[in-house]
Backbone as a printed PyTorch tensor [residue, N CA C, xyz], in Angstrom:
tensor([[[  0.8120,  -1.1620,  -0.0030],
         [  0.0330,  -0.0280,   0.0920],
         [  0.8050,   1.1450,   0.0230]],

        [[  2.2680,   1.0580,   0.3510],
         [  2.9770,   2.2910,   0.0780],
         [  2.9290,   3.0640,   1.2860]],

        [[  2.6550,   2.5830,   2.3350],
         [  2.6360,   3.4480,   3.8070],
         [  4.1750,   3.5900,   4.3150]],

        [[  4.5370,   4.5280,   5.0080],
         [  5.8690,   4.7430,   5.5740],
         [  5.6500,   4.4470,   7.0310]],

        [[  6.2980,   3.3810,   7.5370],
         [  6.1630,   2.9570,   8.9580],
         [  7.5000,   3.0820,   9.5040]],

        [[  7.4120,   3.3280,  10.8480],
         [  8.4460,   3.4460,  11.8020],
         [  8.5210,   2.2060,  12.4030]],

        [[  9.8190,   1.6840,  12.9070],
         [  9.9730,   0.2490,  13.6600],
         [ 10.6030,   0.6380,  14.8010]],

        [[  9.8750,   0.3060,  16.1320],
         [ 10.4640,   0.4460,  17.3620],
         [ 10.9320,  -0.8980,  17.8680]],

        [[ 12.1410,  -1.2490,  18.1090],
         [ 12.5860,  -2.5670,  18.4550],
         [ 13.2490,  -2.3290,  19.6330]],

        [[ 12.8190,  -3.2990,  20.7110],
         [ 13.4700,  -3.4910,  21.9780],
         [ 13.7590,  -4.7860,  22.0530]],

        [[ 14.2890,  -5.2060,  23.4660],
         [ 14.9120,  -6.5400,  23.5250],
         [ 13.8080,  -7.5250,  23.4380]],

        [[ 12.3240,  -7.2070,  23.6350],
         [ 11.1720,  -8.2560,  23.6440],
         [ 10.3660,  -8.0560,  22.5180]],

        [[ 10.4100,  -6.8900,  22.0200],
         [  9.2850,  -6.7140,  21.0010],
         [  9.5120,  -5.9300,  19.7540]],

        [[  8.9090,  -5.9460,  18.9720],
         [  8.9590,  -5.1110,  17.5730],
         [  7.5240,  -4.4760,  17.4060]],

        [[  7.7040,  -3.1600,  17.2270],
         [  6.4920,  -2.5110,  16.9310],
         [  6.4680,  -1.6280,  15.8880]],

        [[  5.5370,  -1.5710,  15.0660],
         [  5.4410,  -0.6970,  13.7990],
         [  4.4050,   0.4500,  14.0080]],

        [[  4.7840,   1.5230,  13.5480],
         [  4.0580,   2.7810,  13.9540],
         [  3.8090,   3.3760,  12.5510]],

        [[  2.7080,   3.9450,  12.3980],
         [  2.3060,   4.8110,  11.4880],
         [  1.8190,   6.0680,  11.7700]],

        [[  2.6700,   7.1600,  11.4870],
         [  2.3030,   8.4160,  11.9930],
         [  2.3170,   8.5470,  13.6980]],

        [[  3.1180,   7.8200,  14.2340],
         [  3.0920,   7.8190,  15.6680],
         [  2.0080,   6.7420,  16.2970]],

        [[  1.1320,   6.1630,  15.4730],
         [  0.2020,   5.2950,  16.1240],
         [  0.6330,   3.8020,  15.8770]],

        [[  0.6400,   2.9810,  16.7990],
         [  1.2600,   1.5980,  16.6680],
         [  0.0960,   0.8910,  15.6810]],

        [[  0.7100,   0.3740,  14.6960],
         [ -0.3840,  -0.5710,  13.7570],
         [ -0.1630,  -2.1610,  14.0580]],

        [[  0.9330,  -2.5580,  14.6470],
         [  1.2960,  -3.8060,  14.7420],
         [  2.3990,  -3.9550,  15.7980]],

        [[  2.2540,  -4.9930,  16.4680],
         [  3.2750,  -5.3650,  17.4920],
         [  3.6480,  -6.7660,  17.5310]],

        [[  4.5810,  -7.2340,  17.5840],
         [  5.0700,  -8.5390,  17.6240],
         [  6.1350,  -8.9740,  18.8030]],

        [[  5.8620, -10.0420,  19.2380],
         [  7.0670, -10.2760,  20.4850],
         [  8.4120, -10.8470,  19.6920]],

        [[  9.7380, -10.4040,  20.1980],
         [ 10.6720, -10.8700,  19.5480],
         [ 11.2000, -12.2960,  19.9250]],

        [[ 11.8090, -12.9060,  19.1850],
         [ 12.3200, -14.3490,  19.5990],
         [ 13.6640, -14.1280,  20.4080]],

        [[ 13.6860, -15.1160,  21.4340],
         [ 14.7540, -15.0240,  22.2210],
         [ 15.9170, -15.7950,  21.5750]],

        [[ 15.6790, -16.5430,  20.5880],
         [ 16.7000, -17.2530,  19.9280],
         [ 17.2460, -16.3840,  18.8170]],

        [[ 18.6520, -16.2720,  18.6030],
         [ 18.9460, -15.7700,  17.2830],
         [ 18.5820, -16.2520,  16.0020]],

        [[ 18.0750, -15.6000,  14.9990],
         [ 17.5590, -16.1880,  13.9380],
         [ 15.9930, -16.8630,  14.0120]],

        [[ 15.5700, -16.4990,  15.2970],
         [ 14.2690, -17.3030,  15.5560],
         [ 13.0950, -16.4600,  15.0350]],

        [[ 12.0020, -17.2130,  14.8340],
         [ 10.7360, -16.5310,  14.2870],
         [  9.8070, -16.3930,  15.1350]],

        [[  8.9850, -15.2350,  15.0420],
         [  7.5210, -15.3140,  16.0140],
         [  6.6690, -14.6380,  14.9160]],

        [[  5.5470, -15.2180,  14.6500],
         [  4.4690, -14.7770,  13.6900],
         [  3.1450, -14.6410,  14.2540]],

        [[  2.6120, -13.4320,  13.8130],
         [  1.1930, -13.2520,  14.4540],
         [  0.4090, -13.6800,  13.2050]],

        [[ -0.4150, -14.5100,  13.2920],
         [ -1.1710, -15.2780,  12.1250],
         [ -2.1740, -14.1530,  11.3920]],

        [[ -2.6340, -13.2220,  12.1260],
         [ -3.6140, -12.1470,  11.8350],
         [ -2.9100, -10.9110,  10.8090]],

        [[ -1.5990, -10.9190,  10.9790],
         [ -0.8560, -10.0840,  10.2760],
         [ -0.0410, -10.6700,   8.9970]],

        [[ -0.5190, -11.9060,   8.7740],
         [  0.1970, -12.6230,   7.3730],
         [ -0.8280, -12.3020,   6.2240]],

        [[ -0.1030, -12.0950,   5.1880],
         [ -1.0710, -11.8860,   3.9160],
         [ -1.7830, -13.0870,   3.6420]],

        [[ -3.1780, -12.9450,   2.8010],
         [ -3.8320, -13.9920,   2.5970],
         [ -3.1070, -15.3340,   2.0650]],

        [[ -2.2880, -15.1030,   1.1210],
         [ -1.7770, -16.1970,   0.4780],
         [ -0.9220, -17.2120,   1.6580]],

        [[ -0.2150, -16.4380,   2.5370],
         [  0.3420, -17.0210,   3.4940],
         [ -0.4590, -17.5700,   4.6280]],

        [[ -1.4710, -17.0030,   4.8670],
         [ -2.4760, -17.7130,   5.8400],
         [ -2.9390, -19.0450,   5.0830]],

        [[ -3.0230, -19.1750,   3.6710],
         [ -3.6290, -20.1540,   3.0290],
         [ -2.4970, -21.4290,   3.2670]],

        [[ -1.5200, -20.9730,   3.3900],
         [ -0.3270, -22.3030,   3.7520],
         [ -0.5340, -22.8950,   5.0430]],

        [[ -1.1330, -21.9860,   6.1640],
         [ -1.4180, -22.9350,   7.2350],
         [ -2.2290, -23.9860,   7.2460]],

        [[ -2.9700, -23.9900,   6.2100],
         [ -3.9620, -25.1600,   5.8990],
         [ -3.1590, -26.5470,   5.5520]],

        [[ -1.8550, -26.2650,   5.0960],
         [ -1.0040, -27.3040,   4.7490],
         [ -0.3380, -27.8110,   5.8710]],

        [[ -0.0300, -29.2430,   5.9810],
         [  0.8130, -29.8140,   6.8460],
         [  1.8890, -30.5420,   6.1610]],

        [[  2.9780, -31.0220,   6.6860],
         [  3.8590, -31.8320,   6.0750],
         [  3.4670, -33.2660,   5.8340]],

        [[  2.5270, -33.6100,   6.6520],
         [  1.8350, -35.0660,   6.2410],
         [  0.9560, -35.1050,   5.0590]],

        [[  0.2350, -33.7260,   4.9700],
         [ -0.6160, -33.6540,   3.7550],
         [  0.3450, -33.6890,   2.5420]],

        [[  1.3130, -32.9920,   2.5450],
         [  2.1630, -32.6890,   1.2710],
         [  2.7580, -33.9470,   0.9600]],

        [[  3.3400, -34.7820,   2.0040],
         [  4.0710, -36.1260,   1.6020],
         [  2.9740, -36.9940,   1.2430]],

        [[  1.7060, -37.0060,   1.6600],
         [  0.8640, -38.0120,   1.0280],
         [  0.3990, -37.7560,  -0.3760]],

        [[  0.4470, -36.4120,  -0.5910],
         [  0.1070, -36.0400,  -2.0220],
         [  1.3350, -36.3100,  -2.9610]],

        [[  2.5200, -36.2170,  -2.6180],
         [  3.8650, -36.6520,  -3.2550],
         [  3.6800, -38.1750,  -3.4290]],

        [[  3.4640, -38.8270,  -2.4180],
         [  3.2790, -40.3850,  -2.5020],
         [  2.1420, -40.7670,  -3.3470]],

        [[  1.1440, -40.0790,  -3.6960],
         [  0.0520, -40.5660,  -4.3440],
         [  0.5220, -40.3030,  -5.9610]],

        [[  1.5990, -39.3950,  -6.1130],
         [  2.1940, -39.4890,  -7.5670],
         [  3.0760, -40.7620,  -7.6310]],

        [[  3.9730, -40.8530,  -6.7450],
         [  5.0390, -41.8670,  -6.9000],
         [  5.9880, -41.9440,  -5.5030]],

        [[  6.8350, -42.9510,  -5.4270],
         [  7.5940, -43.0690,  -4.3750],
         [  8.7120, -42.1200,  -4.3680]],

        [[  9.2740, -41.9290,  -5.4510],
         [ 10.4120, -40.9600,  -5.7410],
         [  9.7580, -39.7170,  -5.2810]],

        [[  8.5350, -39.3160,  -5.9600],
         [  8.1320, -37.8000,  -5.5870],
         [  7.7280, -37.7410,  -4.0610]],

        [[  7.4420, -38.6650,  -3.6160],
         [  7.0460, -38.4640,  -2.2630],
         [  8.3360, -38.4270,  -1.1720]],

        [[  9.3830, -39.0350,  -1.7080],
         [ 10.7070, -38.9290,  -1.0090],
         [ 11.3920, -37.5800,  -1.2330]],

        [[ 11.0500, -37.0960,  -2.5480],
         [ 11.5640, -35.6810,  -2.7740],
         [ 10.9560, -34.6620,  -1.9340]],

        [[  9.4980, -34.7350,  -1.8270],
         [  8.7330, -33.7960,  -0.9490],
         [  9.1310, -33.8920,   0.4380]],

        [[  9.2330, -35.2370,   1.0490],
         [  9.9240, -35.2830,   2.3460],
         [ 11.2990, -34.5740,   2.5140]],

        [[ 12.1080, -34.6600,   1.4860],
         [ 13.4520, -34.3390,   1.6840],
         [ 13.3720, -32.4420,   1.7410]],

        [[ 12.4090, -31.9630,   0.7740],
         [ 12.1110, -30.7010,   0.6820],
         [ 11.8140, -29.7890,   2.2860]],

        [[ 10.7930, -30.8470,   2.9010],
         [ 10.4360, -30.3690,   4.1180],
         [ 11.5770, -30.5330,   5.1540]],

        [[ 12.3200, -31.7740,   5.2200],
         [ 13.3160, -32.0130,   6.2560],
         [ 14.3430, -31.1380,   6.0990]],

        [[ 14.7470, -30.5280,   4.9110],
         [ 15.8880, -29.8040,   4.7080],
         [ 15.9460, -28.2130,   5.4430]],

        [[ 14.4600, -28.0530,   5.7360],
         [ 14.2160, -26.5630,   6.1030],
         [ 14.4180, -26.5440,   7.7460]],

        [[ 14.7770, -25.4920,   8.2880],
         [ 14.7550, -25.4420,   9.8240],
         [ 13.3240, -25.3810,  10.2540]],

        [[ 12.4850, -24.9390,   9.5560],
         [ 10.8990, -24.8440,   9.9280],
         [ 10.3900, -25.5660,   8.6060]],

        [[  9.4110, -26.5090,   8.9840],
         [  8.8980, -27.2080,   7.8670],
         [  7.9680, -26.2840,   6.7320]],

        [[  7.4800, -25.2230,   7.4340],
         [  6.6170, -24.2850,   6.6660],
         [  7.3220, -23.5360,   5.5770]],

        [[  8.5620, -23.4080,   5.8460],
         [  9.5100, -22.9120,   4.7490],
         [  9.6930, -23.4170,   3.6490]],

        [[  9.3850, -24.9220,   3.5870],
         [  9.5200, -25.7150,   2.5390],
         [  8.2960, -25.9890,   1.7300]],

        [[  7.1030, -25.5030,   2.3160],
         [  5.7340, -25.8530,   1.6190],
         [  5.6820, -25.3790,   0.1660]],

        [[  6.0670, -23.9340,  -0.0360],
         [  6.0820, -23.2660,  -1.3340],
         [  6.8690, -24.3200,  -2.3570]],

        [[  8.0990, -24.6790,  -1.9880],
         [  8.9170, -25.2640,  -3.0280],
         [  8.0740, -26.8390,  -3.1290]],

        [[  7.4360, -27.2500,  -2.2790],
         [  6.7730, -28.5970,  -2.4060],
         [  5.6440, -28.3700,  -3.3830]],

        [[  4.8080, -27.2650,  -3.0460],
         [  3.6700, -27.1160,  -3.9310],
         [  3.8830, -26.5870,  -5.3150]],

        [[  5.0650, -26.2660,  -5.6440],
         [  5.6670, -25.7560,  -6.7180],
         [  5.7730, -27.4250,  -7.6760]],

        [[  6.5360, -27.9440,  -6.9310],
         [  7.1810, -29.3610,  -7.2520],
         [  5.7080, -30.3220,  -7.6920]],

        [[  4.9090, -30.1810,  -6.5930],
         [  3.7490, -31.1280,  -7.0570],
         [  2.9350, -30.4430,  -8.2100]],

        [[  2.9880, -29.1060,  -8.4050],
         [  2.0300, -28.6550,  -9.5450],
         [  2.6600, -29.0520, -10.7840]],

        [[  4.0910, -29.6350, -10.9170],
         [  4.6400, -29.8690, -12.3530],
         [  3.7970, -30.9370, -12.7730]],

        [[  3.0990, -31.7670, -11.9070],
         [  2.4080, -32.8700, -12.4510],
         [  1.1770, -32.5660, -13.4400]],

        [[  0.5590, -31.3300, -13.1580],
         [ -0.5000, -30.7340, -14.0780],
         [  0.1340, -30.5160, -15.2870]],

        [[  1.2190, -30.0800, -15.4840],
         [  1.7170, -29.6200, -16.8950],
         [  2.4140, -30.6160, -17.3900]],

        [[  3.1540, -31.6730, -16.6630],
         [  3.9220, -32.5950, -17.3720],
         [  3.3970, -34.2270, -17.2670]],

        [[  2.3850, -34.1540, -16.2980],
         [  1.9200, -35.4690, -16.0120],
         [  2.6130, -36.2860, -14.7220]],

        [[  1.9090, -36.9800, -14.1670],
         [  2.4290, -37.7810, -12.8940],
         [  3.7710, -38.6270, -13.3980]],

        [[  3.5080, -39.3740, -14.5430],
         [  4.5690, -40.3550, -14.8540],
         [  5.7930, -39.6790, -15.0670]],

        [[  5.8250, -38.4290, -15.7680],
         [  7.0020, -37.7990, -16.0300],
         [  7.7090, -37.2320, -14.7510]],

        [[  6.6880, -36.6070, -13.9080],
         [  7.2760, -35.9850, -12.6480],
         [  7.7630, -37.1610, -11.9520]],

        [[  7.3380, -38.2740, -11.6590],
         [  7.8900, -39.2780, -11.1620],
         [  9.1820, -39.9480, -11.5440]],

        [[  9.1890, -39.8960, -12.9050],
         [ 10.7230, -40.0000, -13.5170],
         [ 11.7920, -39.0540, -13.2070]],

        [[ 11.3390, -37.7990, -13.3800],
         [ 12.1310, -36.6800, -13.1680],
         [ 12.6490, -36.5890, -11.5110]],

        [[ 11.6100, -36.9980, -10.5380],
         [ 12.2300, -37.0230,  -9.2500],
         [ 13.1530, -38.2060,  -8.8390]],

        [[ 12.9920, -39.0750,  -9.5270],
         [ 13.8210, -40.2940,  -9.5910],
         [ 15.2920, -39.9420,  -9.8470]],

        [[ 15.2800, -39.2510, -11.0120],
         [ 16.6390, -38.7320, -11.4720],
         [ 17.3380, -37.7950, -10.5390]],

        [[ 16.4030, -36.7560, -10.0550],
         [ 16.7440, -35.7690,  -9.1210],
         [ 17.4560, -36.5650,  -7.7480]],

        [[ 16.7730, -37.3980,  -7.3790],
         [ 17.3590, -38.1210,  -6.1150],
         [ 18.6090, -38.9490,  -6.5070]],

        [[ 18.6860, -39.5030,  -7.6120],
         [ 19.9480, -40.0890,  -7.9450],
         [ 21.1790, -39.2470,  -8.2120]],

        [[ 20.8930, -37.8190,  -8.4800],
         [ 21.7390, -36.8380,  -8.4410],
         [ 21.9640, -36.1010,  -7.2420]],

        [[ 21.2060, -36.3050,  -6.3390],
         [ 21.1910, -35.8890,  -4.9080],
         [ 20.8160, -34.7070,  -4.7400]],

        [[ 19.9280, -33.8990,  -5.5120],
         [ 19.3120, -32.7140,  -5.3160],
         [ 17.8810, -32.9110,  -5.2720]],

        [[ 17.4270, -32.0310,  -4.1940],
         [ 15.9430, -31.9760,  -4.1280],
         [ 15.4260, -30.4800,  -4.3850]],

        [[ 15.9070, -29.8990,  -5.2490],
         [ 15.5250, -28.5330,  -5.6130],
         [ 14.6310, -28.3150,  -6.9840]],

        [[ 13.4040, -27.6310,  -6.5880],
         [ 12.2440, -27.5760,  -7.7860],
         [ 12.8610, -27.1270,  -9.0830]],

        [[ 13.9340, -26.2760,  -9.1020],
         [ 14.4320, -25.7250, -10.3530],
         [ 15.0390, -27.0070, -10.9290]],

        [[ 15.5750, -27.7970, -10.4550],
         [ 16.4040, -28.8930, -11.0150],
         [ 15.4050, -29.9680, -11.4680]],

        [[ 14.5250, -30.3130, -10.7070],
         [ 13.2930, -31.1210, -11.2750],
         [ 12.6450, -30.4800, -12.5650]],

        [[ 12.3110, -29.1060, -12.4350],
         [ 11.7570, -28.5080, -13.7660],
         [ 12.6390, -28.6620, -14.7780]],

        [[ 14.0760, -28.3950, -14.5930],
         [ 14.7880, -28.4800, -15.7190],
         [ 15.1180, -29.9290, -16.4120]],

        [[ 14.9770, -30.8640, -15.4460],
         [ 15.0530, -32.3330, -15.9480],
         [ 13.7990, -32.4500, -16.9930]],

        [[ 12.4610, -31.9510, -16.6540],
         [ 11.3540, -32.1120, -17.4450],
         [ 11.4810, -31.2260, -18.6020]],

        [[ 11.8530, -29.9540, -18.4470],
         [ 11.8330, -29.0320, -19.4990],
         [ 12.8940, -29.5730, -20.7030]],

        [[ 13.9960, -30.1420, -20.3810],
         [ 14.9500, -30.7030, -21.2790],
         [ 14.6200, -32.2470, -21.6250]],

        [[ 13.7310, -32.7210, -20.9920],
         [ 13.0610, -34.1350, -21.3620],
         [ 14.1850, -35.0280, -20.9810]],

        [[ 14.8760, -34.9860, -20.0740],
         [ 15.6640, -35.9100, -19.4320],
         [ 15.2810, -37.1320, -18.8460]],

        [[ 13.9890, -36.8650, -18.3890],
         [ 13.2800, -37.9640, -17.8270],
         [ 12.9400, -38.8270, -19.1370]],

        [[ 12.6580, -38.4120, -20.2540],
         [ 12.3280, -39.4300, -21.2170],
         [ 13.4390, -40.0670, -21.8020]],

        [[ 14.6750, -39.4860, -21.7940],
         [ 15.8440, -40.0900, -22.1640],
         [ 16.3240, -41.2700, -21.2020]],

        [[ 15.9460, -41.1020, -19.9030],
         [ 16.4780, -42.1250, -19.0210],
         [ 15.4640, -43.4220, -19.0590]],

        [[ 14.1250, -43.1950, -19.7260],
         [ 13.2890, -44.3000, -19.7900],
         [ 13.6660, -44.9540, -20.9880]],

        [[ 14.0650, -44.2620, -22.0740],
         [ 14.3760, -44.9320, -23.3330],
         [ 15.8340, -45.5070, -23.5010]],

        [[ 16.5270, -45.5750, -22.4000],
         [ 18.0440, -46.4270, -22.4670],
         [ 17.7140, -47.8310, -22.4930]],

        [[ 16.4610, -48.2930, -22.1480],
         [ 16.3620, -49.7940, -22.3140],
         [ 16.0740, -50.2190, -23.8570]],

        [[ 16.8160, -50.9590, -24.4080],
         [ 16.6790, -51.4300, -25.7260],
         [ 15.4520, -52.1340, -25.7250]],

        [[ 14.9090, -51.6740, -27.0090],
         [ 13.4980, -52.1710, -27.2770],
         [ 13.5950, -53.3290, -28.1820]],

        [[ 14.6680, -53.7660, -28.7840],
         [ 14.8550, -54.8690, -29.3650],
         [ 16.1710, -55.8570, -29.1390]],

        [[ 15.8710, -57.0180, -28.9540],
         [ 17.0500, -57.7900, -28.8530],
         [ 17.1810, -58.7870, -29.7450]],

        [[ 18.4430, -59.4560, -30.2960],
         [ 18.6040, -60.4400, -31.2690],
         [ 18.0830, -61.7900, -30.6340]],

        [[ 17.2220, -62.3040, -31.4910],
         [ 16.7990, -63.6340, -31.1330],
         [ 17.8590, -64.8370, -31.1310]],

        [[ 17.9370, -65.7660, -30.1470],
         [ 19.0770, -66.7050, -30.1880],
         [ 19.1740, -67.6950, -31.3020]],

        [[ 20.3060, -67.8060, -31.9360],
         [ 20.5010, -68.7330, -32.8960],
         [ 21.8250, -69.0860, -32.9030]],

        [[ 22.2170, -70.1400, -33.8060],
         [ 23.4970, -70.8890, -33.5630],
         [ 24.8060, -70.0850, -33.9100]],

        [[ 24.4470, -68.8760, -34.8550],
         [ 25.6740, -67.9330, -35.0400],
         [ 26.1050, -67.0010, -34.0320]],

        [[ 25.3340, -66.9330, -32.8890],
         [ 25.5120, -65.8360, -31.8350],
         [ 26.0960, -66.6660, -30.6680]],

        [[ 27.4080, -66.0430, -30.4990],
         [ 28.2350, -66.6420, -29.5220],
         [ 27.9210, -66.5850, -28.1330]],

        [[ 27.3280, -65.1850, -27.7740],
         [ 26.9090, -64.9310, -26.4400],
         [ 28.1130, -64.3750, -25.5490]],

        [[ 27.7590, -63.8330, -24.5070],
         [ 28.7980, -63.3670, -23.5680],
         [ 29.8670, -64.1760, -22.8690]],

        [[ 29.3760, -65.6000, -22.6600],
         [ 30.3810, -66.5830, -22.1880],
         [ 31.6490, -66.9110, -23.0720]],

        [[ 31.2320, -66.6450, -24.2590],
         [ 32.4130, -67.0430, -25.4360],
         [ 33.6360, -66.1250, -25.1910]],

        [[ 33.4420, -64.8790, -24.8140],
         [ 34.5630, -63.7590, -24.6970],
         [ 35.1960, -63.8200, -23.3070]],

        [[ 35.0120, -64.6440, -22.3930],
         [ 35.6510, -64.5950, -21.2210],
         [ 36.7460, -65.4330, -21.1530]]])
């Protein structure tokens, strides 16, 4: 909204003032880097995230596939606060709408094999169709056995 606010910071609280009138007050965390949140002061989009739980996101990931479920779990576990991983999880899971569940599962498997759990890496795998290349590495044709084929035992 473009309002100019002043911040009054004490050892135990943070106050926000507009033209000398307090418009918000938050307790300060006693821990360095800690968070304190007043739900009423969150934007609507952030309040919507409160409806999500780690279990709900992991269940959604598992419904796509085992690898996607593991990737969602890693995204949540890597964060100091699980809520900080929700946005990345929702982004990852939304890739199923655009690319399909099968492709997302294949891309998630590749990401896990590469040791990454980043949304950007999974999306890049899908955009570059690397997930399709991984699936197509299995030969679709093999030579039928006959008397002129020596086989692998011959070369040992």
